[in-house]
C-alpha positions as CSV (number, residue, x, y, z in Angstrom):
1,M,-13.7,14.6,6.4
2,T,-11.8,17.8,5.7
3,S,-9.8,19.6,3.0
4,D,-8.0,21.7,5.6
5,I,-4.3,20.7,5.6
6,Q,-3.4,22.8,8.6
7,L,-6.2,21.3,10.6
8,A,-4.9,17.8,9.8
9,A,-1.3,18.8,10.6
10,D,-2.4,20.3,14.0
11,K,-4.1,17.0,14.9
12,L,-0.9,15.1,14.0
13,S,1.1,17.5,16.1
14,R,-1.1,16.5,19.1
15,G,-0.3,12.8,18.6
16,G,-3.5,12.2,16.7
17,L,-4.1,10.1,13.6
18,V,-5.1,11.5,10.2
19,A,-5.9,9.5,7.0
20,F,-4.4,11.3,4.0
21,P,-4.3,10.8,0.2
22,T,-1.4,9.6,-1.8
23,E,-1.1,8.6,-5.5
24,T,-1.4,4.9,-4.5
25,V,-3.9,4.5,-1.6
26,Y,-5.1,6.5,1.4
27,G,-2.7,6.2,4.3
28,L,-3.3,6.3,8.0
29,G,-0.9,9.0,9.2
30,A,0.9,9.6,12.5
31,D,4.1,11.2,13.7
32,A,6.7,8.6,12.7
33,L,8.9,9.6,15.6
34,D,6.2,9.4,18.3
35,E,6.1,5.8,19.5
36,D,2.7,6.3,21.2
37,A,1.1,7.7,18.1
38,V,2.5,4.9,16.0
39,R,1.1,2.3,18.4
40,R,-2.3,3.9,18.0
41,V,-2.0,3.2,14.3
42,F,-1.3,-0.5,14.9
43,A,-4.2,-0.6,17.4
44,L,-6.8,1.1,15.1
45,K,-5.8,-1.1,12.1
46,G,-5.5,-4.3,14.2
47,R,-2.1,-4.7,12.5
48,P,0.5,-7.4,13.5
49,A,3.3,-5.9,15.5
50,N,6.0,-7.5,13.2
51,N,4.5,-5.9,10.1
52,P,6.5,-2.7,9.5
53,L,5.2,0.7,8.4
54,I,6.4,2.9,5.5
55,V,7.6,6.3,6.5
56,H,6.5,9.1,4.2
57,V,8.8,12.1,3.7
58,S,8.6,15.4,1.7
59,S,12.4,15.7,1.0
60,I,15.5,13.7,0.5
61,E,17.1,15.4,3.5
62,M,14.2,14.3,5.7
63,A,14.7,10.7,4.4
64,K,18.5,10.9,5.2
65,S,17.7,11.8,8.8
66,L,16.0,8.5,9.3
67,V,18.8,6.3,7.9
68,C,22.2,5.4,9.4
69,N,23.9,4.8,6.1
70,W,22.5,6.7,3.1
71,S,24.4,5.3,0.1
72,K,25.2,6.6,-3.3
73,T,22.8,4.1,-4.7
74,A,20.0,5.4,-2.5
75,S,20.7,8.9,-3.8
76,L,20.5,7.7,-7.4
77,I,17.2,5.9,-6.8
78,A,15.7,8.8,-4.9
79,S,16.7,11.2,-7.6
80,R,15.2,9.1,-10.3
81,F,12.0,7.8,-8.7
82,W,11.0,10.3,-6.0
83,P,8.5,11.7,-5.6
84,G,6.7,8.5,-6.7
85,P,5.4,5.0,-5.9
86,L,8.8,3.5,-4.9
87,T,9.8,2.6,-1.4
88,M,13.4,1.9,-0.3
89,V,14.2,-0.3,2.7
90,L,17.5,1.0,4.3
91,P,19.4,0.7,7.6
92,K,17.4,2.8,10.2
93,S,18.9,5.5,12.4
94,D,18.3,5.5,16.2
95,R,15.7,8.3,15.6
96,V,13.2,5.7,14.3
97,P,11.3,3.9,17.0
98,G,11.4,0.1,16.7
99,V,7.6,-0.1,16.7
100,V,7.7,1.6,13.2
101,T,10.0,-1.1,11.8
102,G,8.3,-4.1,13.4
103,G,11.3,-4.6,15.6
104,G,13.7,-4.8,12.6
105,D,16.9,-2.8,11.9
106,T,15.7,-1.3,8.6
107,V,13.2,1.3,7.7
108,A,11.0,1.6,4.7
109,I,10.8,5.2,3.2
110,R,9.2,6.9,0.3
111,M,8.2,10.3,-1.0
112,P,4.6,10.3,-2.3
113,D,3.9,11.8,-5.7
114,H,0.9,13.7,-4.3
115,E,1.0,17.4,-3.7
116,I,-1.5,17.3,-0.7
117,A,0.4,14.5,0.9
118,R,3.7,16.3,0.7
119,S,2.1,19.6,1.8
120,L,0.7,17.8,4.9
121,I,4.1,16.4,5.8
122,E,5.7,19.9,5.3
123,S,3.0,21.6,7.4
124,F,3.4,19.0,10.1
125,G,7.2,19.4,10.0
126,G,8.3,15.8,10.0
127,P,8.0,12.3,8.6
128,L,4.7,10.4,8.8
129,V,4.0,6.7,8.9
130,G,1.2,5.9,6.4
131,P,0.0,2.3,6.1
132,S,-3.2,1.9,4.2
133,A,-6.1,3.5,6.1
134,N,-8.2,0.3,6.6
135,R,-8.4,-2.6,9.0
136,S,-5.4,-4.9,8.5
137,G,-5.8,-7.5,5.8
138,T,-8.8,-6.0,4.2
139,I,-9.3,-4.0,1.0
140,S,-7.1,-0.9,0.7
141,P,-8.9,2.4,0.4
142,T,-8.7,4.6,-2.7
143,T,-11.3,7.2,-1.6
144,A,-12.0,9.1,1.6
145,E,-15.4,7.2,1.7
146,H,-13.5,3.9,1.7
147,V,-11.6,5.1,4.8
148,E,-14.7,6.0,6.7
149,A,-16.3,2.7,5.8
150,S,-13.2,0.8,7.1
151,L,-12.3,2.9,10.2
152,G,-15.5,4.7,11.1
153,P,-16.5,8.4,11.0
154,D,-14.4,9.3,14.0
155,T,-11.2,9.1,11.9
156,L,-10.2,12.4,10.4
157,V,-9.8,12.1,6.7
158,L,-8.0,14.6,4.5
159,D,-10.1,14.2,1.4
160,A,-8.6,14.8,-2.1
161,G,-10.7,12.5,-4.2
162,P,-9.8,9.1,-5.7
163,C,-6.2,8.0,-5.7
164,Q,-4.7,8.0,-9.2
165,R,-2.6,4.8,-9.1
166,G,-4.8,2.6,-7.0
167,I,-2.3,0.0,-5.8
168,E,0.6,0.3,-3.3
169,S,4.2,1.3,-4.0
170,T,6.9,-1.0,-5.2
171,V,9.2,-1.9,-2.3
172,I,12.9,-2.6,-2.8
173,R,15.6,-3.5,-0.2
174,I,19.0,-2.0,-1.1
175,T,21.9,-4.5,-0.6
176,E,25.5,-4.7,-1.7
177,A,24.5,-7.2,-4.4
178,G,21.6,-5.0,-5.8
179,A,18.0,-4.3,-5.2
180,E,15.7,-7.0,-3.9
181,I,12.0,-6.7,-4.8
182,L,10.0,-7.1,-1.6
183,R,6.7,-6.0,-3.0
184,P,5.8,-5.5,-6.6
185,G,4.1,-2.2,-7.5
186,V,3.6,0.2,-10.4
187,T,7.3,1.0,-10.6
188,G,8.7,-1.8,-12.7
189,T,11.9,-3.8,-12.4
190,N,12.9,-2.7,-15.9
191,E,13.0,0.9,-14.7
192,I,14.9,0.0,-11.5
193,E,17.4,-2.1,-13.4
194,E,18.6,1.0,-15.3
195,I,20.2,2.1,-12.0
196,I,20.9,-1.1,-10.0
197,S,20.8,-4.8,-10.6
198,I,17.9,-6.8,-9.4
199,V,18.6,-9.7,-7.0
200,Q,16.2,-12.5,-6.2
201,S,15.6,-13.9,-2.8
202,D,13.5,-16.8,-1.7
203,H,14.2,-16.2,2.0
204,E,11.1,-16.3,4.2
205,P,11.4,-14.8,7.6
206,P,10.6,-17.1,10.5
207,A,7.1,-16.9,12.0
208,N,6.6,-13.7,14.1
209,A,10.0,-12.4,13.1
210,P,10.1,-8.8,11.8
211,L,9.0,-8.6,8.2
212,P,11.3,-6.5,6.0
213,S,8.4,-4.9,4.2
214,P,4.6,-4.5,4.3
215,G,2.5,-6.4,1.8
216,M,4.3,-9.7,2.4
217,L,1.5,-11.5,4.3
218,T,0.0,-14.4,2.5
219,K,-3.6,-13.1,2.8
220,H,-4.0,-9.4,2.3
221,Y,-6.3,-6.9,0.5
222,A,-9.1,-9.3,1.0
223,P,-12.9,-8.9,0.8
224,S,-15.0,-10.4,3.6
225,S,-16.7,-12.7,1.1
226,E,-14.9,-15.8,-0.1
227,T,-12.9,-14.8,-3.1
228,R,-11.4,-17.0,-5.8
229,L,-9.1,-16.2,-8.7
230,V,-10.0,-18.2,-11.9
231,D,-8.7,-18.5,-15.4
232,D,-12.0,-19.5,-16.9
233,L,-15.3,-18.0,-15.9
234,G,-17.2,-21.0,-17.2
235,E,-20.5,-21.7,-15.4
236,I,-21.2,-19.0,-12.8
237,P,-23.2,-19.9,-9.7
238,G,-26.2,-17.6,-9.2
239,E,-25.0,-16.4,-5.8
240,A,-21.6,-15.3,-7.2
241,V,-20.3,-11.9,-8.2
242,V,-17.9,-11.8,-11.1
243,V,-15.0,-9.3,-11.6
244,C,-13.8,-9.5,-15.1
245,I,-12.3,-7.9,-18.2
246,S,-14.0,-10.2,-20.7
247,E,-17.7,-10.5,-21.5
248,P,-19.3,-12.1,-18.4
249,P,-21.7,-15.0,-18.8
250,A,-25.3,-14.0,-19.5
251,G,-27.3,-13.3,-16.4
252,S,-24.4,-13.1,-14.0
253,R,-23.8,-10.3,-11.6
254,A,-20.6,-8.8,-12.9
255,I,-18.3,-5.8,-12.4
256,R,-16.4,-5.1,-15.7
257,M,-12.8,-4.0,-15.4
258,P,-10.7,-1.8,-17.7
259,S,-8.5,-3.8,-20.1
260,D,-5.4,-1.6,-19.7
261,A,-3.0,-2.2,-16.8
262,S,-3.1,1.3,-15.3
263,G,-6.9,1.6,-15.5
264,Y,-7.3,-1.9,-13.9
265,A,-5.0,-1.1,-11.1
266,A,-6.7,2.3,-10.4
267,R,-10.1,0.5,-10.3
268,L,-9.2,-2.7,-8.5
269,Y,-9.9,-1.9,-4.8
270,A,-13.1,0.0,-5.5
271,A,-14.3,-3.0,-7.6
272,L,-13.5,-5.4,-4.9
273,R,-15.5,-3.3,-2.4
274,E,-18.4,-3.1,-4.9
275,A,-18.4,-6.9,-5.2
276,D,-18.2,-7.4,-1.5
277,A,-21.2,-5.0,-0.9
278,F,-23.5,-7.5,-2.6
279,A,-22.6,-9.9,0.3
280,P,-22.3,-12.8,-2.2
281,E,-21.4,-16.4,-1.3
282,I,-18.4,-16.0,-3.5
283,I,-16.5,-13.4,-5.6
284,L,-14.9,-14.8,-8.7
285,I,-12.1,-12.8,-10.2
286,E,-11.0,-13.4,-13.8
287,R,-7.2,-13.6,-13.7
288,P,-5.9,-10.9,-16.0
289,A,-3.3,-12.2,-18.6
290,G,-1.6,-9.0,-19.5
291,K,2.2,-8.6,-19.3
292,G,4.3,-5.9,-17.6
293,P,5.1,-4.6,-14.2
294,I,1.7,-3.2,-13.4
295,W,-0.1,-6.4,-14.3
296,D,2.4,-8.3,-12.2
297,A,1.6,-6.0,-9.2
298,V,-2.2,-6.5,-9.9
299,R,-1.8,-10.3,-9.9
300,D,0.1,-10.1,-6.7
301,R,-2.8,-8.2,-5.0
302,L,-5.4,-10.6,-6.5
303,R,-3.4,-13.7,-5.4
304,R,-3.3,-12.4,-1.8
305,A,-6.9,-11.2,-1.8
306,S,-8.0,-14.7,-2.8
307,A,-5.6,-16.7,-0.6
308,Q,-7.4,-19.2,1.6
309,N,-6.9,-19.0,5.4
């Protein structure tokens, strides 16, 4: 681990990988324009080649250089939500290697709301890919220690403490008809609708086709233990660990969660890791009933974490 931004930037300049903090989760950074470096990200994570990466930028001008058609709508959204946990999917320029986009013709871009992340990008001097710094499909990391537990001590981690938001960015695809929500996150549709209409799509890409956004795989963010999402805790088996907001059954091994949406989201991945560390036969997660965009994003993560293979 290090707190030296220049040390991390120098490693990136040599084609190396560096895990770095954002307001959402820790990302595994590499030069977004270096195809070999990006391939090392996929290899270290064990990530499917059709699952695209989000490119992180430190300025709107840097974002524009990655896009072949930067629209007025993109400018409005960037001005309103950047820096912040909102990713836009836009037509890519020829500068962006196809490996970054999973072979697709669009690129996902965001500007993180984290001073150290932006300072790293600026010190490096270009855009960075930054998927979550963990093995693909497993629990996302919100601390430097989580990164080391997932990827090993040989991965350089730029440590800035726990991530504030705790779950990944909202991803939208800009179309002529409006904005299509590809992945829910902490930026809500109600905020986005103040600028652009929201369009719904039930389109599922064919198997092995390029995905338009990360976070779309059925099983994702998952503990190694069997995990179930339940509406009623009821009778808890002795070998279970419970993750819940309400009072757990007497005698059960339980991890209590905050009752507010932001607190729950920030705590979620750390709680799943704590539950998994018990190596239980099963993790039971009480489905939160709250309303609002952050709760919707939390339930999306829980649904994917508990999906059965």
